[in-house]
C-alpha positions as CSV (number, residue, x, y, z in Angstrom):
1,M,-92.8,31.7,258.6
2,S,-92.3,30.1,262.0
3,K,-90.5,31.9,264.6
4,E,-89.2,28.5,266.5
5,M,-86.8,27.5,263.2
6,Y,-84.7,30.6,263.9
7,L,-84.3,30.6,267.3
8,H,-80.6,29.1,267.2
9,E,-78.9,30.7,264.5
10,L,-75.3,32.2,263.6
11,N,-75.5,34.5,260.7
12,P,-72.7,35.8,258.8
13,V,-74.0,39.6,257.9
14,K,-71.1,40.2,256.1
15,G,-67.8,38.6,255.2
16,W,-68.6,35.4,254.6
17,W,-68.3,33.2,251.8
18,D,-65.3,34.2,250.2
19,E,-62.2,32.5,249.4
20,H,-60.8,34.4,252.1
21,A,-62.9,32.9,255.0
22,L,-61.5,31.2,258.0
23,D,-63.1,28.3,259.6
24,K,-62.0,24.8,260.8
25,A,-63.7,21.7,261.4
26,A,-63.1,19.1,264.3
27,V,-64.7,16.4,266.5
28,V,-67.0,17.7,269.6
29,V,-66.3,16.8,272.5
30,L,-70.1,16.9,274.5
31,G,-71.1,14.9,278.0
32,Q,-75.0,14.0,278.3
33,D,-77.5,15.5,276.9
34,E,-75.1,18.4,276.1
35,V,-75.8,20.1,272.7
36,V,-73.8,23.5,270.9
37,Q,-76.1,25.4,269.5
38,K,-75.8,27.7,266.5
39,G,-73.8,30.8,267.4
40,Q,-72.3,29.1,270.5
41,V,-68.9,29.5,271.5
42,M,-66.2,26.6,271.0
43,T,-62.8,26.2,271.7
44,L,-60.2,23.6,270.1
45,A,-59.0,21.8,273.8
46,A,-55.5,19.9,273.6
47,T,-56.8,16.8,271.8
48,R,-58.1,19.2,269.1
49,K,-61.4,18.1,269.7
50,F,-63.9,21.3,269.6
51,Q,-65.4,21.7,273.5
52,L,-68.5,24.6,274.4
53,G,-67.4,27.2,275.8
54,L,-64.7,29.3,275.9
55,A,-61.7,28.0,278.1
56,C,-59.4,31.1,278.8
57,N,-57.0,31.9,275.9
58,A,-58.2,29.9,273.4
59,M,-59.4,30.9,269.8
60,P,-62.8,31.6,269.7
61,V,-64.5,29.2,267.2
62,F,-68.2,30.6,266.7
63,A,-70.6,26.8,265.6
64,F,-71.7,27.0,262.2
65,N,-74.3,24.1,262.9
66,T,-76.1,22.8,265.7
67,S,-73.9,19.5,267.0
68,T,-77.6,17.2,266.8
69,D,-78.3,18.9,263.2
70,Q,-78.1,16.9,259.8
71,D,-74.7,18.3,258.6
72,A,-73.1,17.3,261.8
73,V,-71.6,13.9,260.8
74,M,-70.7,11.2,263.3
75,E,-66.9,9.8,262.9
76,A,-68.3,6.3,261.6
77,G,-69.7,8.7,258.5
78,S,-73.2,8.5,259.2
79,M,-75.5,11.6,260.3
80,V,-76.0,13.1,264.5
81,G,-79.2,15.0,263.9
82,P,-83.2,13.4,263.3
83,S,-81.3,10.2,261.9
84,N,-81.2,8.8,265.6
85,G,-83.7,10.7,266.9
86,G,-81.7,13.2,268.0
87,A,-81.1,11.0,270.9
88,A,-77.9,12.0,273.7
89,Y,-74.9,10.7,272.5
90,D,-71.1,9.5,273.8
91,D,-68.1,11.7,273.5
92,D,-66.2,12.1,270.2
93,V,-69.0,11.1,268.0
94,A,-70.3,14.4,266.1
95,S,-68.1,16.9,263.4
96,M,-69.2,20.5,263.7
97,T,-67.7,23.2,261.8
98,G,-67.2,26.8,263.5
99,L,-66.2,29.8,262.2
100,V,-62.9,31.4,264.0
101,A,-62.9,34.6,265.6
102,I,-59.7,36.4,263.7
103,G,-62.1,36.0,260.5
104,G,-63.0,39.2,258.7
105,Y,-66.5,38.9,259.0
106,E,-69.7,40.8,260.9
107,L,-71.8,37.8,262.3
108,E,-75.7,37.7,263.7
109,S,-76.0,35.2,267.7
110,T,-79.2,34.2,268.6
111,E,-76.3,32.8,271.6
112,F,-76.3,35.1,274.0
113,D,-77.4,36.7,278.1
114,D,-80.6,38.2,277.2
115,A,-80.2,40.0,280.7
116,E,-77.8,41.8,279.1
117,T,-79.6,43.0,276.0
118,A,-79.5,46.9,276.5
119,S,-76.0,47.3,277.3
120,L,-75.2,45.5,274.4
121,V,-74.3,48.1,272.1
122,P,-71.3,49.1,269.2
123,N,-67.7,48.6,271.1
124,A,-69.0,46.0,274.0
125,F,-66.5,43.6,274.6
126,L,-67.9,39.6,274.8
127,T,-66.6,36.5,276.3
128,A,-68.8,33.1,277.0
129,G,-69.0,31.3,279.8
130,L,-66.5,28.9,280.2
131,P,-66.4,25.1,279.6
132,G,-68.4,23.0,281.7
133,A,-70.2,26.4,283.0
134,A,-73.9,26.7,282.5
135,D,-73.3,29.2,280.6
136,A,-71.2,27.4,278.2
137,G,-70.9,28.8,275.0
138,V,-73.1,31.6,276.2
139,L,-71.9,34.9,274.4
140,K,-72.2,37.6,277.2
141,L,-70.3,41.2,277.8
142,G,-66.6,41.0,278.8
143,T,-64.2,42.0,280.1
144,P,-60.8,43.1,278.2
145,F,-57.5,41.8,280.0
146,T,-59.6,40.3,282.7
147,D,-62.0,37.9,280.5
148,T,-61.0,36.0,277.1
149,I,-62.8,38.3,274.6
150,C,-64.6,36.9,271.2
151,G,-66.1,40.1,269.9
152,V,-66.7,43.4,270.1
153,C,-70.1,44.7,269.2
154,S,-71.0,45.9,266.0
155,D,-74.5,46.9,266.1
156,G,-75.2,44.8,269.4
157,Y,-78.8,43.6,270.6
158,L,-81.3,44.2,267.6
159,V,-84.5,42.2,266.4
160,N,-83.7,40.7,263.0
161,E,-86.1,40.4,259.9
162,A,-87.2,37.1,261.7
163,K,-88.7,38.9,264.6
164,V,-85.6,37.4,267.2
165,G,-83.5,39.2,269.2
166,V,-79.9,39.0,268.2
167,I,-76.6,40.5,268.8
168,R,-74.0,41.7,265.4
169,F,-70.5,41.8,266.1
170,W,-67.2,41.2,264.8
171,G,-65.1,38.7,266.2
172,Y,-62.1,39.3,267.9
173,F,-59.6,37.6,270.0
174,L,-58.0,39.4,272.5
175,P,-56.6,36.9,275.4
176,V,-56.1,37.5,279.2
177,A,-52.6,37.3,281.6
178,D,-53.7,34.4,283.7
179,C,-55.7,31.7,283.4
180,A,-54.0,30.3,286.6
181,A,-57.7,30.1,288.5
182,D,-58.7,28.4,284.8
183,S,-59.1,24.8,284.3
184,S,-61.5,24.8,281.2
185,D,-59.9,22.3,279.4
186,R,-61.5,19.9,279.3
187,G,-60.5,18.2,276.5
């Protein structure tokens, strides 16, 4: 088993799949050379398109596939991934699916700030980098009522059966009172 094939993952541990599972599909807006990895956080912009990152008080959605995967589909109906060489592409081409943070499931993600592994313990709150930031969509520790919260650690940091570090958490949505300083909706 090659460890590399498990480096970017979102794995539902419990609660997926059942007829009440909550997911969302939408076109994703990406900048040149930007890629959404499985397990990163996206939000819907005002244009009804996904953007990479957790915009202030926007419902978090966890990417279920990578934007260059074969199951990320271009608007014209052709595949994105290896069929076009994985090259960068213009805005509005990849349609992706994600798991909505308020769904009833427990998740594992490889997309987190690994400098915080010691603090990623049960009941720790999670947020993610803002759209356009260097850490856009990457899960990290959050402070309730200061950061938009997108999850709560269940088991926190652990090493999975593929010997890859993950965080195990429940999706959760807790908005903040004031987003005045946040201009993160790139829509």
